[in-house]
Each structure stands twice: as structure tokens, then as C-alpha cells.
C-alpha positions in Angstrom: -5.4 6.6 11.6 -4.5 7.3 15.3 -4.2 4.4 17.8 -3.0 4.0 21.3 -0.1 1.6 21.6 -0.5 -1.9 22.8 0.9 -2.5 26.3 3.9 -4.8 26.4 2.3 -7.1 29.1 -0.5 -8.0 26.6 1.7 -8.4 23.6 3.0 -11.9 24.5 -0.5 -13.2 24.9 -1.9 -11.6 21.8 1.1 -12.9 19.7 0.0 -16.4 20.5 -3.8 -15.9 20.0 -4.2 -13.1 17.5 -5.4 -15.3 14.7 -8.2 -16.8 16.8 -9.3 -13.5 18.4 -9.2 -11.7 15.0 -6.5 -9.3 16.2 -3.6 -8.0 14.2 -0.5 -6.7 16.0 1.2 -4.2 13.8 4.8 -3.1 14.4 5.2 0.6 13.9 8.5 2.5 14.0 8.8 6.3 14.2 9.4 7.2 10.5 7.8 10.5 9.6 5.8 11.2 7.6 4.7 7.6 7.0 4.4 6.6 10.7 4.5 8.7 13.8 4.6 7.8 17.5 3.5 10.7 19.6 4.9 11.4 23.1 1.6 10.4 24.6 1.8 7.0 23.1 -0.6 7.6 20.2 0.4 6.0 16.9 -0.6 7.0 13.4 0.6 5.9 10.0 -0.1 4.7 6.5 0.0 1.0 7.3 -2.7 1.5 9.9 -4.8 3.5 7.4 -4.4 0.7 4.9 -5.4 -2.0 7.3 -8.5 0.0 8.3 -9.4 0.4 4.6 -8.9 -3.3 4.0 -11.1 -4.1 7.0 -13.9 -1.9 5.7 -13.7 -3.4 2.2 -13.5 -7.0 3.4 -16.2 -6.7 6.0 -14.1 -8.6 8.5 -14.2 -7.6 12.1 -10.6 -7.5 13.5 -8.8 -5.4 16.1 -5.8 -3.5 14.9 -3.2 -3.2 17.7 -0.3 -0.8 17.1 3.0 -1.9 18.6 5.5 1.0 18.7 9.2 -0.1 18.4 12.5 1.0 17.0 13.0 -0.2 13.5 15.5 -2.9 14.3 13.2 -4.3 17.1 10.2 -4.1 14.8 12.1 -6.2 12.3 13.1 -8.8 14.9 9.6 -9.0 16.3 8.0 -9.7 12.9 10.7 -12.2 12.0 10.1 -14.1 15.3 6.3 -13.9 14.9 5.8 -11.7 18.0 3.8 -9.2 15.8 1.8 -10.0 12.6 2.3 -7.1 10.2 4.8 -4.3 9.4 4.7 -1.7 6.7 7.0 0.1 4.3 9.5 -2.7 3.8 11.8 -3.1 0.8 11.7 -6.6 -0.5 15.0 -8.5 -0.5 15.9 -12.2 -0.9 17.3 -12.2 2.7 14.1 -10.8 4.1 12.0 -13.2 2.2 13.6 -16.0 4.2 12.2 -14.5 7.4 8.9 -12.8 6.5 6.3 -12.8 3.7 5.6 -9.8 1.5 2.1 -8.7 0.3 1.6 -7.6 -3.3 1.3 -5.0 -4.6 3.7 -2.6 -2.9 1.8 0.5 -1.7 4.8 2.9 -1.6 6.6 3.7 -4.9 9.3 6.3 -4.8 11.2 7.2 -8.0 13.9 8.6 -5.8 17.6 8.3 -4.9 19.5 7.1 -1.9 21.5 10.2 -1.0 24.2 10.9 1.6 24.1 13.9 3.9 27.1 15.6 5.4 27.5 18.7 7.7 27.1 21.9 5.8 30.3 23.3 7.2 32.4 20.2 6.6 34.9 19.8 3.8 33.6 16.2 3.0 33.3 15.5 -0.7 31.9 12.2 -2.2 32.0 12.3 -5.9 31.9 8.5 -6.5 31.1 5.3 -4.6 34.7 4.6 -3.7 34.9 7.9 -1.8 32.7 6.3 0.8 35.4 4.0 2.0 37.1 6.6 4.1 33.9 7.8 5.7 31.9 6.8 8.8 28.3 6.3 7.6 25.3 6.1 9.9 22.8 3.5 8.8 19.5 2.3 10.2 20.0 -0.9 12.1 18.2 -3.6 10.2 17.6 -1.4 7.2 18.4 -2.1 3.5 19.3 0.3 0.8 20.8 -0.9 -2.5 22.7 -4.1 -3.2 26.2 -2.8 -3.6 26.0 -0.7 -0.4 24.2 -3.4 1.6 26.7 -6.2 0.7 29.9 -4.1 1.0 31.7 -5.2 4.2 34.6 -2.8 3.7 32.4 0.3 4.4 32.5 1.8 7.9 28.8 1.6 8.7 27.6 2.8 12.1 24.2 1.2 13.0 21.7 3.4 14.7 18.1 2.9 16.0 16.5 5.8 14.1 17.0 8.5 11.6 16.8 11.0 14.4 19.8 9.4 16.1 21.7 9.3 12.8 21.3 13.0 12.1 22.1 13.8 15.7 25.4 11.9 15.4 26.1 13.7 12.1 25.5 17.2 13.6 27.8 16.3 16.6 30.6 15.1 14.2 30.5 11.5 15.4 29.8 10.2 11.9 30.7 11.8 8.5 27.6 10.8 6.5 24.0 9.6 6.8 22.3 7.6 4.1 18.7 8.4 3.4 15.9 8.3 0.8 15.9 11.7 -0.9 12.2 12.0 -1.3 11.5 11.6 2.4 14.6 12.6 4.4 14.0 16.3 4.5 10.3 15.9 5.4 11.4 13.6 8.2 14.0 16.1 9.4 11.4 18.8 9.5 9.0 16.7 11.5 11.8 15.7 13.9 12.7 19.4 14.3 16.3 18.9 13.0 18.1 21.8 11.3 18.1 21.0 7.6 20.1 24.2 6.9 23.1 22.7 8.7 23.2 19.7 6.3 24.2 19.2 2.7 23.8 16.4 0.1 27.1 15.2 -1.4 27.4 14.7 -5.1 27.3 10.9 -5.2 23.9 9.3 -5.0 22.3 6.0 -6.2 19.0 6.2 -8.1 16.6 3.4 -8.3 12.8 2.8 -7.9 12.1 2.2 -4.2 9.1 0.0 -3.3 7.6 -0.3 0.2 5.5 -3.4 1.0 3.2 -4.6 3.7 4.9 -7.7 5.3 3.6 -10.5 7.4 5.2 -12.8 9.9 5.5 -16.4 8.6 3.3 -17.5 11.5 0.5 -15.1 10.7 0.8 -15.3 6.9 -0.8 -18.8 6.7 -4.0 -17.8 8.6 -7.4 -17.3 6.9 -7.3 -13.6 8.0 -4.0 -13.0 6.4 -5.3 -14.5 3.1 -8.3 -12.2 3.3 -6.0 -9.2 3.7 -3.9 -10.3 0.7 -6.8 -10.7 -1.6 -8.5 -7.5 -0.5 -5.2 -5.5 -0.9 -5.0 -6.8 -4.5 -8.7 -5.9 -5.2 -8.3 -2.4 -3.7 -5.2 -1.7 -5.8 -6.9 -2.9 -9.0 -10.0 -0.8 -8.3 -7.7 2.2 -7.6 -9.2 2.5 -4.1 -5.8 2.5 -2.4 -4.8 5.6 -4.4 -6.7 8.0 -2.2 -5.2 6.4 1.0 -1.6 6.8 -0.1 -2.3 10.3 -1.6 -2.7 11.7 1.9 1.0 10.9 2.4 2.0 12.5 -1.0 2.7 9.1 -2.5 2.0 8.3 -6.2 -1.1 6.1 -7.0 -0.6 2.4 -6.4 -2.5 1.7 -9.6 0.3 3.4 -11.6 2.9 0.7 -10.8 1.1 -2.5 -10.0 1.8 -3.9 -13.4 5.5 -3.4 -13.4 6.7 -4.0 -9.9 10.1 -5.6 -9.4 11.9 -6.5 -6.2 14.3 -3.9 -5.0 17.1 -6.4 -5.1 17.5 -8.5 -8.4 
């Protein structure tokens, strides 16, 4: 689903009145292939497709306003109630204090968190402890897996986007970039970055990765939000979400709705 972005001058007003005007402000970061912000301002992505499908199923007339933003800003805006919805978020106890998650998760990746280094470098990472001597680019506001997220001894370099992370890696300003294996190379191809100049190190962390729709605390209590929650559940149970996520080469939602667990125990 393609949308033109919402102008910043209107966002403040809509953030205060969206629940009355039946408008949903959706934070969207540039994260190919699941969400793309074009140079001309058009926004497309899976979360927008899902909300349009929910709208058609529920028969509720609401306006979907895409709000493009860097990931960390998107997270801050939804936590502060400046936008209503964001997609593809891993559920963690810390995030649950700030935002509400919608079940079921619509993204399920049986993948690994991997670390990329420059192809021509002599960097070797055979085990977790080898990370301590490396500069690691991480998405500002992102979460990965508990040991990595909670380790304050690691030298993490926060960046605003995966594109910036890989640019820093190619320029030698960081040693490693952490990414989801199933999506990283697709994203690099879309971003026009030279995959052949990168390599994956031996160490990786495997776990199921679930991406949820999330709502701001302010929006979550509205009647419209409750309708979206109920409709999402119904669409998943009827396997009607499967076709929506299939366009993004994701596994059927119906395959994992019975055994979902939070990413962080």
C-alpha cells in the first residue's frame, strides 16, 4: 500500500484528535523490504497493508496517515502518543511499559541475529566474548536478544538506520553490524549497498523473531483500537492475513498463532 506522508504541521493536531476523527497516524521507518519511504515522500509497507485489510474487514471508515521517521524517532513518537501505531516491533518487557502490543504477531522469522564485517578485514568472531573488542553498529532504539541488549560492556555505536550502519562499516568506522539474517541482504540490495564487500562472521545467535503491531498507550484504549485488535485476531484465525504477509515473503501468520512467545523471556 502506497501513501503520501503526513505533513509535520498537521501531525500535532491529528495526534490530539485522531480518535475522534477516525484517523490513525502510523509511524513508518525506512526498513526494506517491509517498509519503504520513497524520495518523493510516498510510503509503502506491510503495516499499512495490514491496516487497510483490517479496515476492509471491520467495515470501519478511518483514514490511515503514514508518518515517515527514523526508527528511533518513530519509537519516541509512539511512546509519547504523538502517533498511534507502529509495525514490526519485537516485544520486550521494557517496551511493554511504554506501548501496547497487538496479538498475534504478523511477522515470524526463524532466523538468526548475525554480524557483518568487511570482506577484506581480518576480523574473526568465533564466540560471544570476541565481541568485546569490536565496535558494533546498532539501530538506535532497536532490540536484538537479551544477552546482547543488556550487556553494557560491549562497544555499541547507535545509528539511525541500517543504511548508515553499513556505510560506517564499509568506511571502517565500525568493525561489525548486527542484523537479522533473513532480511539484511534483501535490505542491502534495496539500499544499493555492495553485499559482495561484506562477510558474516562465524558467531551468530539463533532464535525465533516475532514482529508485532504496536499502539501508543493513549490510542490503545479507544474504541477504534479495540476494533483493530479484534479484527486482527479474526483475520489471523481465518488465515486471511496469510496472503497479506506472503507478498513480503513471510510465513503464514496462521502457522504460529498458537505458540507465540515474547522475544524476551
